[in-house]
N, C-alpha and C positions, 0 to 999 in steps of 0.2 A: 245681266247685260254682258259681262266680260267674256262669257263663253262664245259670243258672236264673233270675236276677233282672235280666237284661239283655235289651233288645228286639232284634229282628232288625235287622241292619245294624251292630251293635256286635261287634267281634272281641275275644276275650279269651283269656288263657292264665294258668296258675297253677302254682306249684311248692309241693307239700307236703313234699317232701324235696329237699335241696340236693345236686346232683351234684358230687362232689369234683373232677371234671375241668373244671368251669365256671370260666372266667376272664373278666376284664373286656375289653370292646371296647378295642382299643389307643388309640382316640381319647378314651376315657373314663377311662383309668387315672390321669391326672393329677388327676382330681377326687377320688380316694379314696386317693392315694398315702400319705397320713399317717393314714388311718383305722384304727381298731381292727378286728379280724377280723369281729366281728358286723356292724358298719356296712358293711364291704366286701361281706359275703355278701348283706345286704339290698339294697344298691345294685346289685350285679351280678345277683342273682336277679331283681329286679323289672324291670331293663332287658332281661334275657334274655327274660322274659315279653313285654315290649313288642315286641321284634323278632319273636317268634312271632306276635303279633297283627298286626303290620305285614305279615308274609307272608300272613296270612289275608286281608288287605285288598288284596293284590296290590302291596304297596309294598316297596322294597328294605330290607335290614336295616342301616340307618344308625346311626351313633352318636347318642345322645340326651344332649344337654347339660343343664346345670343353670342356671336363670335366677334371677331375684329371688325371695327367700325360699325358695330351693331347689326351686322348681317345675321340672318337666321341660320341656325345650325340644323341642317336636315338629316333625317335618318339615312343610313348607308343605302346607296343606290337610288336616292331621290334628288332631283333638282327642283327648284321652285323660286317663287318670289311673293312678297307681301306688299300691300299698299294700303294706305288709309288717308282720308281727308274728311272734312266735315260731313257727317251724315253717310259715310261710306267706308267699309272695310272689305278687303278681298284678298284671296290667295289663288295662285295657279301653280300646280305641281305636276311633275311627270317622272317617269322612270328614266334613270340615267342611261340605260342601255339604248333608249330611243332618242333622247335629246340631250345636248351638252349643257344647255343653260336656258333659263327662263327669266325674263324681266318684264314686270308690269308696273304701271303707275296710274294714279287717278288724281285729277285736279279739278277744281271748280271751273265751270265754263264761264270765265270772266276774264277781263284783261289783267295782265301782270301789274303789280304795283309799280308806280312811277319810278324810273331809274334802274329797274331790275334788268330790263331787256339787254342793255349794252353789256352787262357783266355775264350774261349766259349765252350770248350768241356771237357768231362770226359775221364779218361784213357781208359776205355773199348771202347769208341767211337773212340779214336785215334788209338787203336789197329785195329779196323775194317777198318778204313780208309787206314791204311798201307797195310792190306791184300787185300782189295778189289780194291783199286785205279788202279793197273795195269790191272785189268780185264774188266773195263768198260770205255766207252768214256764220262765220266761225271766228272766235278770238284766236287768231293764228299765233300770236305771241305766246299765249298760254299753251297752245298745242305744241309749239317748239320746245318749251320748257319740259312738258310732260314726256315728250319723246326722248329728250336728253336724259331724263331720270330713268326711263326704261332701259336706255342704252347702257348707263352705268350699272344698273342692276344685272344686266345680262353679262357685262364685262367682268365685274369684280370676282365672281366665283371661279372664273377660268384663268384669272391672272393674279389675283391678290394684290393688285396695284391700283393706285388712284387713277381716275380718268376725269380730267377737267372738262368744263363746258366747252373750252376751246379745242379740245382734242378729238372732237367728232363733228363732221359737217353733215347736216341732215337736210335731205330734200323730201318733198311730199308729192303725192298724187291726191286729188280730191275727187270723190265720186259725186257727181251732181245728182240732185233729187228734186222733186217737185217743191219741197219746202226749204231749199237751200242745200248746203253741203253738210253731211253728217257722218260720213265714213270715208276711209281712204287707206293708203299705204304710206310707209316712209322708208327711206334708206339712210342708214347711218354709216358714212364713210369714216373709218378710223384713221386719224392723222398721226398716230404714234405706233411704235412697234407692238405687235400683238402676240408675243410669245406666251404660250399657255402652260398651265401646271397639270394638265390632264393627259399629256402626251399626244394631243391631237394637233390638227393643222393650225398654224398661227392665225390669229384673227385679223382680218382686213376690213370687214364690214358686217353689219347686221341689217336684216330686213324685218319690218314690223307692220302692224296694222293699228289703225286708230278709229275711234267712233265717239259720237256725242249722244248722250241720252240722259234724261232726268236732271239736266243742269250740270252734268259731269263730262269731262274729257277723259277717255280711257285709252291707254296705249299698251301694246303688248309685243314683245319680241320672243320668239321661240327659236332657238338656234340648234340645228341638228348636226 
């Protein structure tokens, strides 16, 4: 599914079912040796997807380490992002010469738990949710959270700095369809200075796409 919201030049792979024979890369096993089974499956499944995407890019299936704040450590010249939620693991990767960063996220298409929205949103975002929610067949609160997560994943590799939920103001477009709304775009306006560590132009915003399918919300940012 996720390839539908990714541009040409970005390789992706996803798992909707977990193959029982799937095991950790030998060089990654120490990273999850003490993890519970669910954590192991998410880690192994997402990195399996990453190696499939690496192959699509013509790269070898190397081990993928874990860096600061748990961010994946990509091979030289590669940018990418991993995501996992119940019943879904995915990866999206690209060559660094073509794109500066990638951020993807997947969430179940259901409402956020009670009390979470206020801690992950800005007042203008909550105003939009109130006005738009009766008009579309989408759990917009969860979509907002999913877009915030993709924003952080696109931000971190370029800055190595924390980005709080309050540090990006996200607005959405919704593509109407015969069965409600299931796709659209979003714009993340960054509210903090965006100096980068790659020598590129400072960050001021990200643009992304979102979709709903098979009970999931998927968001993707590919920043060039």
